[in-house]
N, C-alpha and C positions, 0 to 999 in steps of 0.2 A: 551336305555333299553325299551323293550316293556312292557306296562302296563299289569298286569295280567287279567284285565277285557277285554281288547282288544284281548289278546291271547285266552281267554276262548270263546269269541264270534266267533273268526275265527275257532277254533276247533269245536264249535257247528255247524257252517255252514257246515264244511266238514263232520261231522257225519250225519247231515240231508241229505246232498247231497248223501252220500254213501247209505242211506236207500231208495232212490228213485228208481223207475223201470229203467231198461236199456234204454228204449226209451226216457225217460225224460232226463237222463244223456247225451245221444248222442245229443238230440235236444239242450240242454243247451250249450254244448261245441261247437256244430255247430254254434249256434247263436252268441256266444261270439267271436269265431274265425272269423266269417264273418264280424262282426262289426269292429273288429280290422283290418282285411285285407282291408275293405272298407275305413276306415280312413287313413290307410297307403297309399293306392293307390291314394286317393283323395288329400292328403296334401303333402306327401313327395315322392310318387312313381313317376316313369317315366310317362311322359305325353302320350307317345304312348301306354303304357299298358292300361291306362284309356280309350283311344280312341278305343282300341280293345274290351274292356269289355262292354262299353255303349250300343252298338246295341243289345246285348243279355240280359242285366240286367236292362237297364234304368239308369238314372242318379244316383240313390241311391240303389245299390243292397241289402243293409242290412236294408232297411226301415222297412219292415214288421217284420223282426227278431229283430231289435233294439227295436221296440215298444213292442214286445212280451216278452222281457227280464223282463219287469215290472211284468208280470204274473209268470215268472219263479221264481223270488225272492218272490213273494207273496205266491206261492205254497210252497216254502222252509220254509218261516217263519210263515205262518199261513194257513196251509192246511185245507180245509174243504171238505165236501162231494162232492160238485160240483165245487170246486174252479178251477179245470183244464179246465172246460168248458169255462171260460173266455179266456184262451189261445186259445182254439179251435175257439171261436168266433172271436178273433183277427186275427188268421190266415185266416179264411174264408173271413172275411171282407177285409183284405189286398189283397187276391187273387181276390176277386170280383172287387174291385176298380181298381186293375191293369189290369184285363181283359177288363173292360170298357174303361180304358185309352188306352190300346193297340188297341182297335177297332177304337178309334178316331185318333190315330197318325200313324197307320200302312201304310196308303196310302198317306201320305203327302210327299211333296218333301223335300229332305235334303240339297239341294243347295251345295253339296260337303262338307258340314260341318260334321265332324265325330261325333259331339255331338248331331246331329239331326238324325243320321241314326237309323233305326229300323229294326232289323232282324225279319224274319217271325217266328223265333223260340223263340222270347222274351217271349211269353206266357208260355213256358215251365218253365222258371225260375220264372216268376212273378206270375203265377197262379197254375200250376200243382204241383210244388215242395211244396208250402205252403199247398195245399190241401192234399198232401200225409202226411205231418207232422201232419195236423189236424186229419187225420184218425188214425195215430199212437197214438196220444194223447187220442183217444177214446178207447184204448185197455182196456181189463178187468183188467190188472195189475195197470193201472193208476186209475181206479175206486176203486180198492181195497186199493191202497195206500192212496188215499184221504179219503176214508171211515173210515180208521183206526183212523183218527185224529178228527172225528166229536164229540166224547164225552170227549175229553181231556180238562180239565179246563184251561183257559187262564188267564194270569196275576196273581197278588198276591191275595190270598183269604182274605187278611186283609182289 
């Protein structure tokens, strides 16, 4: 039997999620799906699938999005006027780090090892896509959503 407190917390999470802008919902579902897919392909998926993905995404395709889930839950549970900018900074930092990393490994030999192959299109997944998400998180709807919660009292007033 589910405890009433747990059930009310779950319903609260869903109601908060329903109130968020569309771009935030899509980003959240994309990130969660990607983290699940990455873990499945890493631990129980077929090896050849992983070897096909690595040249385009790197060893951990969900790295930037996995870390950004912290900000997703932070925005859901304690939104503030500029709280979503932490998410934007995380995405831009991840894209920048991956771009610098791509410049360092792009011209190295792979010695026939599929785990060392680097596609010339890797920067699209590791840099361009996170930057596009960052731009979407700067939408006016995200600012309005986070701004509406700036004057809400938090915690117990007692």
